[in-house]
N, C-alpha and C positions, 0 to 999 in steps of 0.2 A: 522511613517511608515504607508504606505497605505495598504488597505486590499490586493491588488495585491501582494505587496512585502511581506506581512506577510504570505500569502499562499505559495509564492515561497520559502521563508526561512524556514517556518515550514515543507514543503514537502522535502526540501533539508536535513534538520536535520533528518527527519524520515528515509530517504534513507541512510544517512551517518551511522547511527547506525545499520539499518537493513542489508544493503549490507555489512557493515563493519563486523558484526558478522558472516555473511555467509563466508566472506573471511577468517576470523580468524579460523573458524572451518574447512573449506574445502580446502584452498590452501596449497600447499606444504611448509614445513619448517616453519610454524608459531608456536608460543608457544601454540596456542589453537587448533592445528590440531587434528581433529577427536574427539573433546570434546562433540559432540552430539546435537541431536535435541532440548533438553531442553535448552541448552545454546542459540541456535538460536532463539527460541521463546521468551526467556527473552530479548535478544538483540532487537528484533522487538518491544516488549512491551515498553522498555525504549525509543526507538526511537519515538513511539507514545506519550509517556509521555512528552518528551522534546519538540517535535514539537507542541503539543497542548498547553503546558505551555507558550511557546514563542508567538504563534500566536493567542491564544484564545481571548484575550481582544481586539484584533484589527480586525480580520477577522471572528471570530467565530471558527477558526481552523477546517475547513472541511478536508483539506489535502487529499481529495479523491473525484474524480468526482461522485462516487456512492452516497456519502453523500450529495454532492451539489445537484444532481438531485433528490434524495429522499426528501430533504427539500423543493425544488421547487415544487415537485408534491403535497405536502400537504399544499402549500401556505405559508410556513414559510421562504421562500427565493425568492427574485425577479428573474424571468426568464431572464430578460435582463442582469443580472450579471453572469449567469451561464457560458457563454463562456469564459469570462475573468478569472473567478476562475479556470476553467479547464485548461486554457492555463498556468496560474501560477503554478498549481500543476504539470503539465507535465514538464515545464521548471525546476522547483525545483527538481523533481525526477531525471531528466537527469543530472543536475548539481551535485547532491549528488552522483550519480553513477560515474561520471567522477572524482570527487575528491577522492572517495574511491579507484578507480583504481590507481590514482597517488600515494596514500599513500601505497598501497600494490603492486606496480609495480614489485619489485624484486621477489615477490612470484608468481605473474602472469607469469613472465618470465620463472620460473622453474617448473610450473605446466603443465603437458603434456596432461591431460585429458580434451578434449574439452567440454564434458558435465559438468564437474566440473566448468570450467570457465564460461560457460553460466549460470549455476545454481546460481552463486553469483549475477548475474544481474537480472534474471527473473525466473519465475516459470515454472514448467513442471510437467507432471503427473507421479506418481510412477508406475501406471499401465495405459497404453494408452488405453482409451476407450472414444471416443468423447462425447457421451451422458452423461455418468457417470461423466466425468471430468467437463462438463458444470453444471450438477446438484450440484457437490461439490462447485463450485464457487457461484452458486445461493443460496444454503443453508447458506454458511458462510456469504455472504454479507447480506442476509435477516436478520440474527441474529444481525449482526453488526449495520445495519441501523435502525432496529426496536428498538434496545436498545438505540441507539444514540438519537432517537426522545424523549425518556423519560429523558435521562441524560441531554439533552440540553434544556428541557422545551419547545419543539415544541408545537405549538397550531395551529389547522386548520385555515388557512386564516389569521393568524397574523404573520407578518414577524419580529419575535423577538427571534427565536431560536439561541442559541450561546453556544459554548463550551468555558467557561472561564477557568482560571488557576486552579480553584478548581475542575474542571471536568477532569483534566488531569489524575489523578490517576484512577478513575473508568473506563475511556476509555482505559487506558493502561492495566488494569486488564481484561477488556473485550477482548482485542486483545490477551493477554496472554492465556486466557481461550480458545479462538477460535483456537489458534495454538496448544495447548495441546490436545484439543478434536477433532478438525476437520482438522488440517493442514496436516495430513499424506497422503492425497490422491493427492492433486495438489500443495502443498506448500502454500495454502491459500493466493492467491494474494489479494482477496476481495477489490481491488483498481486498477482500470484501469491505473492510472498514475504511480503507484508503479511498474507495470510490463512493460508498454509500453515505458515510458521514458528511463529506464535503458536498455531495449532491443534495442532501437535505438542507444544508446551510444555503446553498445556491437558491433553492426554492423559496426561502424566506427573506433573503437579503434585498434591500431596496436599491438595486442596481439599475440605473436609468435605461440601458439599452439591452437588457438581458431578455432572452426568450424563455421557452419552457425548459424544464430540467431533463428532458428526454427519458421519461420514466419507462417508455416502451423498451428501451435498451438496458435499463438499469439492472435487470435480473442476470444478465450475462456475466458481468464482473463480480457477481455474488455467487451464482451457482457454479460457474466455470472453475474458480479457484477451489471450491469445496470438492468438486469431482477430481480435480488434479491432485489435491492433497490426499484424497482417499485412495487414488491409484498409486501414489507414491508410498503410502502406508502399506498397501497390499504387497507391492514389490519388496519393500524393506522386510516385511514379515516372512516372505518366501526366502529371501537371501540369508536372513538371520537364522 
């Protein structure tokens, strides 16, 4: 398996578990309906665990453009590979969202709330406030990427950072903690591919009661994580 394919499959698995738990909790007539936020954050954490475990030994299991950019900024990942990794992550996230829709299609068909439908694909603010929503994504991603630098053994200027299978659990616990502590404001995208790939899929799928894909908000879970990753890289470079 090539690094491109590993990133694609790892990102697909991440979204299968993440979007899957959102469907199970939010869509009408599922057995998990209204089981709550804690169930959702555990589902996402397991998605991270499985994705990192599968892809870690091959690609380093970035599964997130913010992680890829952060590692490149500190010299632990080659810039020429950044676009291909981000493409794989976006494609994997989109594929995971499409498969999740297929699995839950009968429940999508009977769910009439457009916001609920969009919410299983992409993130949105609990309270709409552009600046504060952006800050939430910056803070969450800063914590994620800064911690990943240490978990992955990143070293300034040395392209050796990698999340192996043994790192799957600490990264999953990190994402679980972020969801529990910081996820209540914007749904903690902390990953441009996780939000943008499924949002694009939502725009094209023939779901009976869906509304628009809220493109006016879509830049926040893309730009916020990039800023957060850049700030984490800056601090890491200072400390190292």
